[in-house]
PAVEXMAR-702289 format. One record per residue (C-alpha): residue in one letter; x, y, z. Coordinates in steps of 0.5 Angstrom, whole numbers, plus 500, padded with zeros to 3 digits. Example, Ala and Ser with C-alpha at 12.3 -4.5 7.8 and 13.67 -1.06 7.14 Angstrom:
2
A525491516;S527498514;
// end
This chain:
183
M623566865;L622568858;D617563854;R620561848;R614562844;C616570845;L622569842;F618568835;V612572837;L615578839;P619579833;L613578828;L609583832;A614588831;A615586824;V607587823;A607594827;T613596823;R609594816;A603597819;W606604821;A610604814;A603603810;A599608814;E598615812;P603620815;V600624821;K598631818;I600637822;A599644820;F603649824;V599656825;D601663827;T599670825;G602672818;N606665816;T612669815;G616667822;R614662827;S610657823;L615657818;M620656822;A616650826;E614647819;T621647817;L624644823;A619639824;R620637816;A627636818;L626632824;A621628821;A626626816;R632625820;R628620825;N624617819;L617619822;P611618818;I609626818;A607631813;V607638815;I605645813;S604652816;R599657815;G597664818;L591667821;D592674818;V596674812;D598680809;P598680802;F603685801;D608682806;E608674804;A616673804;P619670810;E622675816;L629676815;N631674821;A627667821;R631666814;R638668817;L636663823;M634657818;A640659813;G644658819;R641651820;G642649813;F635651810;D633656805;V626658806;A627664801;D622662796;H616661802;R610665801;A605666807;R599662806;R592663810;L589658814;E583655809;A577650811;A581645806;D587645811;V583644817;A579638814;H585635812;A590636818;D590631823;L593636828;I593643828;L599646833;T598654834;M604658837;T599662842;P593660846;A589666842;H591663835;A588656838;A582660840;K581663833;V582657829;V576654833;A572660833;L573660825;Y573652824;P569649830;E570642828;A577643829;G576644836;S579636838;K585637834;T587644835;F592645841;T598650842;L605647841;A607648848;A601645851;Y601639846;A608638847;A609639854;G602640858;T603648859;D600653855;T606657854;P606662848;I611662843;P611670842;D611674836;A618676834;W616680828;G620687828;K624685834;P632684834;M635677833;D635675840;A627675840;Y628670834;R633666837;A628665843;V623663838;L628658835;A629655842;Q622654844;L621650837;D627646839;L624645846;Y617643844;L618640837;P621633838;P616631844;A610634840;L612630833;A613624838;R606624841;A603625834;V606619832;R604615838;S597618838;A596616830;P590611829;L592605826;P591604818;Q584601816;G585593816;S591592821;
// end
């Protein structure tokens, strides 16, 4: 039988937890791929929308490990797929992963195991917070292959993987976030 004190304590605990969560800094996630013009850009865009829709305390960025300064605009097929979902990413410009991004990120999610290895090789301090998106979301190191220069079907396959892995990854990130100081 339910103790009557629980009827008072449980709502109080829920209110305290909700207030602590709302007051907490957002979980800062960096999505990383090669050039930051396709996969990581789409992951950032979709994660931001998903976090807003579910009212999750998450902030996201996307970066590349080998950004081409002569090719910084979003890939045409990535732009088209995002536009089909109601997102205009035309103004995005690729940015290289920097030490400050690594220092401020709570979590770094890469598109392939090779990306994760390179992040950790460049920034050894990031080892404990760097995972492939698939490994973090589903426990499998399935790469999200580069669609650059390939037909639209390759981009649709990337989008399907992002749709599969982003919801559980964001949920895990929020569950794993440390409580704010003093709570």
